[in-house]
C-alpha positions, -999 to +999 in steps of 0.1 A: +000+000+000+014+034-010+006+068+004-021+075-022-038+042-014-036+048+023-051+083+019-080+067-001-085+041+026-085+067+054-111+087+034-133+056+029-131+045+066-135+079+082-160+096+058-135+125+052-128+137+017-096+125+001-081+161+004-089+162+041-075+126+046-043+136+028-039+167+051-046+145+082-020+119+071+006+145+062+001+162+096+004+129+114+036+121+096+051+156+103+041+153+140+059+119+143+090+133+124+091+163+147+089+142+178+117+119+166+139+148+157+135+160+193+144+124+203+110+118+219+094+083+217+061+081+199+038+053+212+006+045+194-013+021+216-024-009+196-001-001+167+035+003+179+063+026+191+087+047+171+120+056+189+154+070+181+183+047+188+221+054+186+240+029+164+276+028+178+307+033+158+319+000+143+346-015+120+337-024+084+354-033+051+354-012+020+341-037-007+359-019-035+394-023-021+390-046+010+405-020+033+393-017+069+373+014+076+355+029+106+318+034+102+308+064+123+281+063+150+247+075+139+211+078+151+184+057+135+147+053+139+134+020+153+098+007+152+085-019+176+051-033+166+025-035+193+010-068+204-024-059+190-009-053+155-003-090+150-027-107+126 
């Protein structure tokens, strides 16, 4: 399912117009992105939790020349599905 299909499904299930559904979906995504940029956890009961995790620095190998390299630490978004999401 892509964003357009999701917008259509939201409109169908909620009774909103497709334009209003798109605005609601866009606002939801922006709110989640804003919270994650502030390193807050976003918990949607019955769906799951989005959180920011720090991936530590690690050693790797450059596949082009087989030399050892250091991959720097970075922050990544993790999603943990809620127990009610299982089907």
